ZASETOR-438970 format. One record per residue (C-alpha): x, z, y; residue in one letter. Coordinates in Angstrom, 2 decimals. Layout:
N
<node><X>X</X><Z>Z</Z><Y>Y</Y><code>a</code></node>
...
***
This chain:
64
<node><X>-6.48</X><Z>1.50</Z><Y>-14.09</Y><code>m</code></node>
<node><X>-6.83</X><Z>-1.97</Z><Y>-12.62</Y><code>t</code></node>
<node><X>-4.73</X><Z>-3.74</Z><Y>-10.01</Y><code>v</code></node>
<node><X>-7.15</X><Z>-2.79</Z><Y>-7.22</Y><code>n</code></node>
<node><X>-7.14</X><Z>0.88</Z><Y>-8.19</Y><code>e</code></node>
<node><X>-3.34</X><Z>0.95</Z><Y>-8.38</Y><code>w</code></node>
<node><X>-3.12</X><Z>-0.76</Z><Y>-5.00</Y><code>l</code></node>
<node><X>-5.38</X><Z>1.81</Z><Y>-3.37</Y><code>r</code></node>
<node><X>-3.43</X><Z>4.66</Z><Y>-4.96</Y><code>l</code></node>
<node><X>-0.04</X><Z>3.31</Z><Y>-3.87</Y><code>i</code></node>
<node><X>-1.16</X><Z>2.40</Z><Y>-0.32</Y><code>a</code></node>
<node><X>-2.93</X><Z>5.72</Z><Y>0.19</Y><code>g</code></node>
<node><X>0.00</X><Z>7.71</Z><Y>-1.16</Y><code>g</code></node>
<node><X>2.47</X><Z>5.80</Z><Y>0.96</Y><code>f</code></node>
<node><X>0.42</X><Z>6.28</Z><Y>4.14</Y><code>v</code></node>
<node><X>-0.08</X><Z>9.98</Z><Y>3.43</Y><code>l</code></node>
<node><X>3.64</X><Z>10.46</Z><Y>2.80</Y><code>l</code></node>
<node><X>4.56</X><Z>8.53</Z><Y>5.96</Y><code>a</code></node>
<node><X>2.16</X><Z>10.56</Z><Y>8.12</Y><code>v</code></node>
<node><X>3.44</X><Z>13.87</Z><Y>6.72</Y><code>v</code></node>
<node><X>7.05</X><Z>12.79</Z><Y>7.24</Y><code>l</code></node>
<node><X>6.17</X><Z>11.56</Z><Y>10.73</Y><code>g</code></node>
<node><X>4.72</X><Z>14.95</Z><Y>11.61</Y><code>a</code></node>
<node><X>7.48</X><Z>17.05</Z><Y>10.06</Y><code>t</code></node>
<node><X>10.71</X><Z>15.03</Z><Y>10.03</Y><code>v</code></node>
<node><X>10.72</X><Z>12.23</Z><Y>12.59</Y><code>h</code></node>
<node><X>7.99</X><Z>10.25</Z><Y>14.37</Y><code>p</code></node>
<node><X>9.57</X><Z>6.94</Z><Y>13.32</Y><code>y</code></node>
<node><X>8.08</X><Z>7.46</Z><Y>9.85</Y><code>y</code></node>
<node><X>4.74</X><Z>6.53</Z><Y>11.42</Y><code>n</code></node>
<node><X>6.01</X><Z>2.96</Z><Y>11.56</Y><code>y</code></node>
<node><X>5.95</X><Z>2.92</Z><Y>7.76</Y><code>a</code></node>
<node><X>2.25</X><Z>3.83</Z><Y>7.84</Y><code>a</code></node>
<node><X>1.66</X><Z>1.09</Z><Y>10.41</Y><code>a</code></node>
<node><X>3.46</X><Z>-1.41</Z><Y>8.15</Y><code>f</code></node>
<node><X>1.14</X><Z>-0.59</Z><Y>5.24</Y><code>v</code></node>
<node><X>-1.90</X><Z>-0.91</Z><Y>7.51</Y><code>a</code></node>
<node><X>-0.72</X><Z>-4.29</Z><Y>8.82</Y><code>a</code></node>
<node><X>-0.12</X><Z>-5.50</Z><Y>5.28</Y><code>n</code></node>
<node><X>-3.63</X><Z>-4.44</Z><Y>4.21</Y><code>l</code></node>
<node><X>-5.14</X><Z>-6.21</Z><Y>7.22</Y><code>i</code></node>
<node><X>-3.25</X><Z>-9.45</Z><Y>6.56</Y><code>q</code></node>
<node><X>-4.23</X><Z>-9.35</Z><Y>2.89</Y><code>s</code></node>
<node><X>-7.89</X><Z>-9.09</Z><Y>3.91</Y><code>a</code></node>
<node><X>-7.56</X><Z>-12.41</Z><Y>5.74</Y><code>f</code></node>
<node><X>-5.18</X><Z>-14.27</Z><Y>3.41</Y><code>t</code></node>
<node><X>-6.17</X><Z>-12.85</Z><Y>0.02</Y><code>g</code></node>
<node><X>-2.50</X><Z>-12.30</Z><Y>-0.85</Y><code>w</code></node>
<node><X>-0.78</X><Z>-8.94</Z><Y>-1.11</Y><code>c</code></node>
<node><X>2.85</X><Z>-8.52</Z><Y>-2.20</Y><code>p</code></node>
<node><X>2.11</X><Z>-5.26</Z><Y>-4.02</Y><code>m</code></node>
<node><X>-0.69</X><Z>-6.87</Z><Y>-6.02</Y><code>m</code></node>
<node><X>1.66</X><Z>-9.68</Z><Y>-7.03</Y><code>a</code></node>
<node><X>4.20</X><Z>-7.09</Z><Y>-8.16</Y><code>l</code></node>
<node><X>1.60</X><Z>-5.11</Z><Y>-10.09</Y><code>l</code></node>
<node><X>0.39</X><Z>-8.25</Z><Y>-11.85</Y><code>r</code></node>
<node><X>3.97</X><Z>-9.13</Z><Y>-12.76</Y><code>r</code></node>
<node><X>4.40</X><Z>-5.64</Z><Y>-14.20</Y><code>l</code></node>
<node><X>1.41</X><Z>-6.28</Z><Y>-16.46</Y><code>g</code></node>
<node><X>-1.33</X><Z>-4.27</Z><Y>-14.82</Y><code>v</code></node>
<node><X>-4.71</X><Z>-5.65</Z><Y>-15.89</Y><code>k</code></node>
<node><X>-7.09</X><Z>-7.26</Z><Y>-13.43</Y><code>e</code></node>
<node><X>-10.47</X><Z>-5.89</Z><Y>-14.55</Y><code>k</code></node>
<node><X>-11.78</X><Z>-3.87</Z><Y>-17.43</Y><code>e</code></node>
***
């Protein structure tokens, strides 16, 4: 998998987990989902995403 695929998997999993926890445990978990959404929006404008930088540092390949 490439960096973009890993990013989508991690962001989607994190949002899904936060929404489930927000519905079952405490509504404040929805703030975690909002944080991921805000990070994705800022990365669309700036071209920089902290998770992508981490994935690259961990050796995930860019493209196949």
